[in-house]
N, C-alpha and C positions, 0 to 999 in steps of 0.2 A: 568555017565558022569564024566570025570576027573576034578580035581581042576583047571588045566590050562584052560580047555574049559569054565568052569564056570566063571573064572576071565575074559576071553576074551569077553564072552557074556555080562557080567556085564559092562565091559569097553565100549563096543559098545552102550549099553543102555545109559550110562552116557554121552558119546560123542554125541549121537543123541539128548538127552534131552537138552544139552548145546546149540547145534546148533539151535534147534527149539526155545529155550528160547531167544537166541540172535536175531533170525530172527523176533520174535514177537516184538522186540524193534526197528527194522529198518523199516522205512516207505518210500519205494522207490516211487518216483513220477510216475514212469512208471506203477506201480500197481494201480494207481488211475486215469489212463486214459491219462497221458501225452504221446505225440507222439514223441517229441524230434527231429523234422525235421527242426526247425527254421522257419517254415512257418505257421503251424497251431497253434492256440492260446492254450497254456497250462496253462493259469491262473487258471482256476477252478480246474484242477488236483493238482496244487501246494497248493491251499487252502484246498482241501480235505486231502492231505497228511499232511499238517500242523495241521489240526484239530485232526487227529489221533495221531500225535506226541505229541502235546500239551496236549491231553487228556489221554495219557499213564502215569500211576502213578508209575510204577515199573522201577527200574534201571535208566539209562540215555538214554531215547529214542532219536532216531536219524531220522531226515528227510534226505533222500538221493537223491541227484541230480547226476545221474551216469555220468561217463566219456564218452568221444567220442560221445556225442550227444549235440545238440543245442536246447534250449528251448525258445520259444517266450512267454514272460510274460508281461502283461500290469501292470498298477499301482495296487499294492496289499499291504494290511496290514496283517502282521503276528502278531496276538494280543494274549497277555497273560492276566492274569497269567496262567502258566501251572501247571499241577498236580505234576510233578516230580520236585525235587530240582534243577536238572541240565538238560539242553536240548541241543542237538547238531543239527546243520544244516550243512551237509557235501556236499559241492558243488564241484564235480569233473569235470562236464561238463561246458558248456557255457550257460549263460542266456543272452538273448538279449531283448532290449526294442523295442516297435513299431517304425517303421521308420518315420511314418507321425505324426505330432503333432495333427492331427485331431482325432487320436485314444485316446486322453487324454481328461479328463473332464477339464473344464475351471479353476476350483479351485484347481487342483492338484498341490501340491508343492513338492511331493516326488514320487519316483518310487517304490523301495522296502523298506518297513518300518517294522522294528521289534519294537513292542511297549509293554512295561510293562512286560518284561520277565526276571525273575531272573535267574542268572547262565547260560546264553546263550553263546554257542560257535558256531561261524560260521567259517568254515575252508574248506580245501579240495583241494587246488592247482588248482581251476577252474578259470573261467573268467566271470566277470560281465561287459557286454558291453552295455552302455546306448545309443549308436548310436545317439549322440546329434547333428549331423550336421544340421538337419532341425531347431533345436532350436537356434543354433549359428547364423544362417543366418537371423533370425528375432529378435534377442535379442536387447533390448535397451541398453545393456552393450557393444555391439559391436560398436566400433567407426565408422564403415562404415555404420551402419544402425540406430544409436540412434536418428537421427533427422527425420527418415522416419515415416510417419503415419502407425499405425498398429503394431509397434514394441512391443515386450512383455518383461516384467521383471519377469514374473511368470514361470521361467524355473524350472523344477523339479530336485531336488537333486537325486543322484543315489541310494545309499544304506544308510539307516538312522536308527540309534539306539536311541530310545526314552525310557527313564526310564528303560533301561536294566542294572540294577545294577549287579555288579560282573560278567560282561560279557567279552568275548574275540572275537576278529576278527583277523584272522591270515592266512598267507600262501595263499593269493589270489591276483588276478589281477583285478583292476577296471579301466575301460578306457572309454574315449569319453563321459563323463558326460555332460548332458545339462547345469548343473550349478555345484554345489559342488559334488565331488565324494563320500565323506563319511562325514556324520554329526553325532556328538555325542551330545545329547541334554537331559538335565534334568536327569542326572544319577550320581551315586556315585560308583566308582570303575569300571575301564574298561581298558583292555589292547589291543593295536593294535601292531601287530608284523609281520614283513616280508610281507608287503603289497606293491604291485607294482601299482602305479598310473601313467597312461599314456594317455595324450591328447596332441594335437598339441599346439605349443607355442602361436599361435595367437587366441586361443579360449577364449571367454569372460567369466570372472567370474567363471572359472572352478577350484576353490580351491581344493587342495588335500583332506585334512581333516579339518573340522571346528568344534570347540567346543563351547558350550553355556550352561551356568548353569550346570557346571559339577564339580566334585571333584575327586581327586585321579585317574588321567588318565595317562597312560604311552603309548607313541608312539615310537617304536624302530625298528631299522634294516630294514627300508623301503626305497623305491625308489619313488621319486616324479618328474614327468615331466608333466607340465601343463601350462595353460595360466594365472594363478593367483597365490595366495599364496600357497606354498607347504603345510604349516600348518597355519591356522588362528585361533587364540585363542580369542574367543569372551567374552562378558560380563558374569560376575558371574562364571568365571572359576578360580579354585584354585587347587594347588598341581598338576600341569600338568608338565609332564616330557617328553621332546622330545630329543632323543639321538640316535647316530649311524645311521644317515640317509643321503641319497644323495638327494640334492635339485637342480634341474635345468634341463631344463629351467623352469622359474617361477618367482614369486615375493618374494621369501625368506620365512623365518619363521616370521610371524607377530602377534603381540598382537594388537587386534583391528580389525576394527575401534571401538572406544569407545566414548560414550557421544553424540551419534546422537540425535538431537532434544532436547537437554538439559537434557538427561537422566542421572541417577546416576549410574556410573560404579563401580563395585566391583570385582577387579582382583588382585590376589596375589599368591605368591609362584609358579612362572612359571620358569622352569629351562630347558635351551636349551644347549646341549653340543655334541661335536663330530659330527658336521654336515659338509658335503662337499657341499659348494655352488659353482655351476659351471654355469657361463653365466647367472646369475639371475639379475633381475632388482634391487632387494634389497637383503640384507643378514639378519642381525638381526634388526628387526624393531618394533617400537611401534608407533601407529597412533591413534590420537584422534581428535574429532571435537571441534571447538570453541563453547563455551556455555555449554559444558558438565560439569558434577559434579562427585563427588566420588573420587576413587583412583585406581591407578595401582602401586603395590609396591612389594618388595621382588622378584626381577627378576634377573636371571643370564644368561648370554650368555658366554659359555666357550669352550675352546679347539676345535676351529673350523677353517676351511680353506676356503679361497676364491680364485676362479680362474676366472679372468676377470668379476668381479661383478661391476655393476654400482654404487651402494650405499651400501657399506658393513655394516656400523654402522649408524643407522638412527632413530632419534626420531622426529616425526612431529606432533605438536599440532595445526596445522592449516590445517588439512586434508580436502581437497575439500572446502577450504574457502579462499577468498581473502579480506574479510572485514577488514578494519583497526580498527574497534571497537571491543574490547574484554571485555566481562563481567564476564566470569568464565571459568574454565577449569578443566579437570580431573587432579588430583594431582598425578604426577609421582615421585616416591621416591625409594631409595635403589635399584638401578639398577647397576649390576656389569658386566663389559666387561673384560674378562680375557683370555689370551693366544689365541689371534685371529690373524691370519696372512694370507697373500696371495696377490693377484694382483687385481687391480682396473681398470675397463674399463675407458680409458682416456677421454671419452665423458663427464664424470662427475668428475672433478678434486677434488671435495670435498669428500674425502673418509670417513670422520667422520662428520656427521651432527646431531647436537643437537638443533633442532628448537623448543625450549620450549615456552610456553605461556608468554606473557608480564605481565599478571596479577597473574599467579600462577607458580612460578618457579619450575623447576625440581631440586630435592635435593637428596643428598646422592648418587650421581653417583660415581662409582669407575672404574678406568682404569688401567690395569696392563698387561704388556708384549703384546703389540699390535704392529704389524709390517706389514704395508700395503705399497705396492709399485705399480707403474704404470705398466699395462700390456705391454706397449711399453715404453722403456727407453727414457728419455729426457723430460718427462712431470713432473712438480712439483705438488705433491698432497698437499692439504690443508685441514683444518678443518673449519667447520662453526658452531659457538656456539652462542646461544642466551638464556640468562637468565637461565643458567645451573650452578648448584653448585655441587662441588664434589672434588675428590682428584685423583692425579696421583700417583700410588703406584709403578710402574715400567716403563720401557721404553715404550714410545708411539710414533709411527711414522705413519702419520705426527703429529707434535706437536699440542697440544690442545691450540689454541689461543683464549682467552676470557673466559675460564672456571673460574668461581668464587670460592672462598674458600667455604668449607662446612659450612652450617648453621644448 
C-alpha cells in the first residue's frame, strides 16, 4: 500500500474519530423522545436530554434544541451542578409554554429555570415564547382586572437564571412572558448579549430583564419592547452595566423598586449608557418606597437619547405612596446624569423630576450636558426638584430649579 493511501486512511480514521467524539458531546432533545410539533408535551424529553448533558464530564457538552421545530414544554428546572466546567444549551428552534394557566401548578413562579450551573451558555438564535395572554387577562397587575375577584399576581417569569455564575445568555428572542421575560438571581458574573424582548405595550408587569442579588452583570446590544421596565435592577445588585440597547415601548431602565416593606436596600455601581429610549413612559429612573432603608449609590446614566419620552430623568422616593408622613428612606447618592438629549412627550412637561424624600435627601447628584426639548414645539419644559443636592457641571435644559448645593 502506498504512503499516500496510508495517509488518506489515517486521515479518515482521525476525521471519523473526531466526528464521533463531538457527537458524543451533543445531546439532541429529539434523541430523547421530543416530538417538536408544538402540540405534544416534550417536557420529559428535555429533562432527559439535560440529565445527559449535565452528567457528561468531557469537553463542553451541549444540549441541542434543533431548528425548524416547535417544542411544547411545561414548567421545568434544569438543575446543576454539572460535571463539566462549561455547559451549552443551544436553542435553534422555538420553545412554547402551555396556553392554559390550568397546566401550571399553583405555586409555580417560573417557567424555564436554570439553577446552580457554573459556566452555562444559552444561545442559538431560537425563540422562547411564553404565550402569556391567558395570564395577562387575569393578572392583578392589569388595570382592567386588578379589582376583579380571582385575579392572580403569581404569574411565572419566562426564563430564569439562578446561581448560574460565569454564565452567558445571547442571540435569542424571548417574547410574550406572563411576567418578567428574563430574571438573573443570586449570581456573580453573567453576560446578556443580543437578546430580543418582545411583548405588547399594554401587557402587565412584563419587565424585559430583572436582576436581584447579583454582581458583575453586563446587558448589551439588546432590544426591549414590553409593557414594563426594559431593564429593572432590583435589590442587592452591584456592578451592573447596561449599554447599547433599544428600549421602547416600555417603562425605561429602572433601579428599583427598593425598600418595600421597610427593607434594607443595597444597590451600587450601576452604569447605564448608550440607550435609545423610544416612546417610553420613563427613561433613566430610580424608584423607592417610603419607609425603606439602606442605600442606592454610585450610579451613572450617560450618552443616551430620548424620542418622545414621558419622563426622561426621574427619581421617585414616594413610589406607590401618598402618605404625608415619612419616617425613613433609601439613601440615594452619587448619581450622575451626563450627555443625555432628545424629546419629551408634552403630556408631562416636567422633563427632569427629582422627587426625593423629605427626611433623607438625595445627595451628590451631578448633571452635565443635558438637552431635552418638547416633542411638539410651543410647550415649555420644566424641572421638578424636591430635597435634592448636587451640582450642574455643564449645560442643562430645562434648567434645574430648586437643586440645592452639594453637601
